[in-house]
C-alpha positions in Angstrom: -13.3 6.9 -7.1 -12.7 6.1 -3.0 -9.6 7.9 -1.5 -7.1 5.5 -1.4 -3.7 6.0 0.6 -0.6 5.6 -0.9 1.7 4.3 1.8 0.4 1.7 4.7 2.7 1.1 7.6 1.4 -2.2 8.3 3.4 -2.5 12.1 3.2 -5.1 15.1 4.7 -7.7 17.4 5.9 -10.8 15.2 3.0 -13.4 15.0 0.4 -10.8 15.9 -1.6 -11.2 12.8 0.1 -9.2 10.0 0.8 -11.2 7.6 -3.1 -12.5 7.6 -4.0 -9.2 7.5 -2.4 -8.7 4.3 -3.3 -12.0 3.6 -7.0 -10.9 4.2 -6.4 -7.9 1.8 -4.7 -10.0 -0.8 -8.3 -12.2 -1.1 -10.8 -9.0 -1.7 -11.8 -7.5 -4.6 -10.6 -4.4 -5.7 -13.7 -2.7 -5.3 -14.4 -3.7 -1.8 -10.6 -2.8 -0.5 -10.9 1.2 -2.0 -14.6 1.2 -0.5 -14.5 -0.7 3.0 -10.7 0.4 3.7 -9.4 3.1 1.3 -6.6 0.7 -0.1 -5.8 0.6 -3.8 -3.7 -2.7 -5.7 -1.5 -3.7 -3.0 2.3 -3.4 -3.5 4.3 -5.3 -0.5 7.6 -4.7 0.8 8.6 -6.5 3.7 12.0 -6.9 5.6 11.5 -10.4 6.8 13.4 -12.2 3.7 16.2 -9.8 4.4 16.6 -11.0 7.9 16.2 -14.7 6.3 18.8 -14.5 3.9 21.0 -12.5 6.5 20.8 -16.1 8.8 21.6 -18.0 5.4 25.0 -16.0 5.1 25.7 -16.9 8.6 25.5 -20.3 7.9 27.3 -20.3 5.1 30.3 -18.6 7.0 30.4 -21.0 9.4 30.3 -24.3 7.1 33.8 -22.3 5.7 34.9 -21.6 9.3 34.7 -18.0 9.6 32.6 -16.3 12.4 28.8 -15.3 11.6 28.3 -11.3 11.0 24.8 -10.9 11.8 23.5 -12.8 14.5 25.2 -14.4 17.5 24.1 -17.5 16.7 21.4 -19.2 14.7 18.4 -18.5 17.9 19.9 -15.6 19.0 19.7 -11.7 18.2 21.9 -9.8 16.0 25.6 -8.7 17.2 24.7 -4.9 16.2 21.6 -3.9 17.3 22.2 -1.2 14.2 21.2 -4.0 11.9 17.4 -2.7 12.8 18.6 0.4 10.6 20.1 -1.6 8.0 16.6 -3.4 7.2 15.1 -0.2 7.3 17.5 1.1 4.9 16.7 -1.8 2.4 13.5 -0.9 2.2 14.4 2.6 1.6 16.2 1.4 -1.5 13.5 -1.1 -2.4 11.0 1.9 -2.5 13.6 4.1 -4.7 13.8 0.8 -7.1 10.2 0.7 -6.8 8.6 4.2 -8.0 11.6 4.1 -10.4 11.3 0.9 -11.6 15.3 0.0 -11.6 15.9 -3.4 -12.7 19.2 -4.5 -11.9 21.0 -7.4 -13.9 23.4 -8.4 -12.1 25.8 -11.7 -13.2 25.6 -12.9 -9.4 22.5 -11.8 -7.6 23.7 -13.1 -4.3 26.9 -11.1 -4.6 24.6 -8.2 -5.7 22.5 -8.6 -2.5 25.9 -8.8 -0.1 26.8 -5.4 -1.6 23.2 -4.1 -0.7 23.5 -5.1 2.7 27.1 -3.2 3.3 25.6 -0.3 2.0 22.1 -0.3 4.2 25.0 -1.4 7.1 26.7 2.2 6.2 23.7 3.8 6.4 23.2 2.6 9.7 26.5 3.6 11.0 27.9 -0.3 10.7 31.2 -0.7 9.0 31.2 -2.6 6.2 31.6 -6.8 6.5 30.9 -8.5 3.7 33.4 -7.0 1.8 36.2 -7.7 4.3 36.2 -11.4 3.6 38.5 -12.5 0.9 37.8 -13.2 -2.7 37.2 -17.2 -2.4 34.8 -16.6 0.6 32.6 -13.7 -1.2 32.3 -15.7 -3.7 31.5 -19.0 -2.3 28.5 -17.4 -0.5 27.4 -15.6 -2.8 26.9 -18.7 -4.6 25.6 -20.7 -1.9 22.8 -17.8 -1.8 21.9 -17.4 -5.7 19.5 -19.7 -6.1 17.1 -17.5 -2.8 19.0 -13.9 -4.2 17.8 -14.8 -7.7 14.3 -15.7 -6.6 13.7 -12.4 -4.3 15.3 -10.1 -7.1 13.0 -11.9 -9.9 10.0 -11.2 -7.7 10.6 -7.3 -6.6 11.1 -6.5 -10.6 7.7 -8.5 -11.3 5.6 -6.7 -8.9 6.7 -3.1 -10.4 3.1 -2.0 -12.2 2.6 -0.5 -15.5 1.4 2.6 -13.1 1.5 3.8 -9.7 -2.5 5.3 -10.3 -4.7 3.9 -7.4 -2.4 1.6 -6.3 -1.2 1.4 -2.2 2.8 0.1 -1.1 2.2 -1.8 2.1 5.4 -1.7 4.3 5.2 -4.4 7.0 7.9 -4.6 9.8 8.4 -5.5 13.3 9.8 -4.2 16.1 10.0 -3.5 20.0 13.0 -3.8 22.8 14.1 -6.0 25.1 11.7 -7.1 28.4 11.3 -4.9 30.7 12.5 -1.6 29.1 11.4 1.8 30.6 9.7 4.1 27.9 11.5 5.4 25.6 13.2 2.4 24.3 16.6 3.6 23.3 17.7 3.4 20.0 18.1 1.5 17.7 15.6 -0.5 19.3 11.5 0.3 19.1 9.3 1.9 16.2 10.2 5.3 16.9 13.8 4.6 15.6 12.7 2.3 12.7 10.3 4.2 11.3 12.8 7.6 12.0 15.2 6.0 9.4 12.5 5.8 6.8 12.9 8.3 4.0 10.9 11.3 4.0 9.8 10.7 0.7 7.6 7.2 2.5 6.9 9.5 5.4 4.9 12.5 4.3 2.8 9.8 2.7 2.4 6.9 5.3 0.0 5.9 7.4 0.1 3.7 10.3 -1.7 0.4 10.9 -0.7 -1.6 14.3 -2.2 -4.8 15.1 -2.5 -5.2 18.6 -1.7 -7.5 21.0 0.2 -8.4 24.0 4.3 -9.4 23.9 2.7 -12.4 25.8 -0.1 -13.4 22.9 3.1 -12.5 20.6 5.2 -15.4 22.2 2.2 -17.6 22.1 1.2 -16.9 18.8 4.8 -17.0 17.3 5.2 -21.0 19.3 2.0 -21.7 17.5 2.7 -20.5 14.0 6.2 -22.1 13.6 6.8 -24.5 10.9 10.6 -25.8 11.0 10.6 -27.0 8.1 9.7 -23.6 5.7 12.1 -21.2 7.9 11.9 -18.7 4.8 7.8 -18.7 4.8 5.9 -15.3 5.7 3.2 -16.7 7.2 5.0 -19.9 9.0 8.2 -18.9 10.1 9.1 -18.8 13.8 11.2 -16.4 15.6 13.8 -17.4 18.2 12.4 -17.2 22.1 15.9 -15.2 23.1 14.9 -13.2 20.6 11.5 -12.6 21.1 12.4 -11.7 24.9 15.3 -9.3 23.7 14.3 -8.0 20.5 10.5 -8.0 21.2 9.9 -8.1 25.1 8.0 -4.8 24.6 7.1 -2.7 22.4 7.0 1.5 22.3 3.6 2.2 20.1 1.6 2.8 23.1 4.8 5.2 23.8 4.6 7.0 20.9 1.0 7.5 20.8 1.1 9.3 24.1 4.2 11.5 23.7 3.1 12.7 19.7 2.7 16.3 19.4 -0.7 15.8 17.9 -3.2 13.2 18.6 -4.0 10.6 17.0 -0.6 10.5 15.5 3.5 9.3 16.2 5.9 12.1 15.5 8.9 11.2 14.3 12.3 12.9 12.7 14.0 12.1 9.4 16.7 14.2 8.3 15.9 16.8 10.7 12.2 17.2 9.5 9.3 15.9 11.7 6.6 14.0 10.5 2.9 13.0 12.2 2.1 9.9 10.6 -2.1 9.3 11.5 -2.1 6.0 13.7 -5.1 3.3 14.4 -5.3 0.0 15.8 -7.0 -3.3 15.1 -7.0 -4.7 18.0 -6.2 -8.5 17.9 -5.5 -9.3 22.2 -8.0 -11.6 21.4 -7.0 -13.7 18.6 -8.9 -12.9 15.0 -6.6 -13.7 12.5 -5.1 -17.2 12.8 -7.6 -18.2 11.2 -6.6 -16.6 7.4 -3.3 -18.9 7.7 -5.6 -21.6 6.4 -7.0 -21.6 2.8 -9.7 -18.8 1.9 -12.6 -21.7 0.9 -12.1 -22.8 4.7 -12.4 -19.2 6.7 -15.5 -19.0 8.5 -17.6 -16.5 7.6 -18.6 -15.0 11.0 -14.8 -14.8 11.7 -14.4 -13.5 8.3 -17.2 -10.6 9.2 -15.2 -9.7 12.4 -11.8 -9.3 10.7 -13.7 -7.2 8.0 -15.3 -4.7 10.6 -12.3 -4.2 12.6 -10.0 -3.3 10.0 -12.5 -1.0 8.8 -13.0 0.6 11.7 -9.7 1.3 11.8 -8.7 2.2 8.3 -11.6 4.8 8.4 -10.1 7.0 11.3 -6.6 6.9 9.3 -8.8 8.1 6.0 -10.5 10.8 8.4 -6.8 11.8 9.9 -5.4 12.5 6.3 
């Protein structure tokens, strides 16, 4: 049987094609995934659903006449940039739960998720926020996000496999920094910070597949994909322009590769341990992936071949580097 990756970090600026790549991989026969891409049956971890719920919590707080806790406003960045770390610690917890097949059964999924946000925030050096709400407000907010929170928890548990043999965990997230920033990006911005916040158990198994676009192309594609009627969608959500400029105006992947201790890797430190993660690029600076948002039966074969070849080249490079 073909060697398969344990963990692939699928990274890129917003709207760069990460989710489209993930959709393409999900539509391939298992034998093709293994043979051409060294990927087993995929298990997915993504921080975007948590960003969506953070914004939902802020909406509910405003309805109660209270201040937002996560974002300055619906179309502006985090109040505390350390929440980039909060998201990573939520992924760490999801990974631990996945490996242990932990199936929580809370009375209130909304309250349970709010408590998770506070715990993950503490690990990112943010004092608990939601715990400071009065009991009535906490109960009201939890109730109003209950349906979405319960759905997330149900989907999380449903994804637990019977066995991890031949499985590949794909972790997707986007990071960057303010437009015009010099390198290295200051923590907590950029991939250097967020990858370094991943647990050592993840980092010792991970490789990086970077979907490469320019910030300008990321902004163009973000505008093109946005469906205001589907803000929680993985494929069609839009990122506000101020967030695009202040959080994703540049990214640091190129700098990390050039600064790495080993060629073909990026070097990060977690829990005082150094990790050199193999990295490869899928070049999407000239858009190759937007067509993948359509139904599979509408995919032009010549474009499918272009995506397949590009991904195969990048993933073969990663396999050789391990």
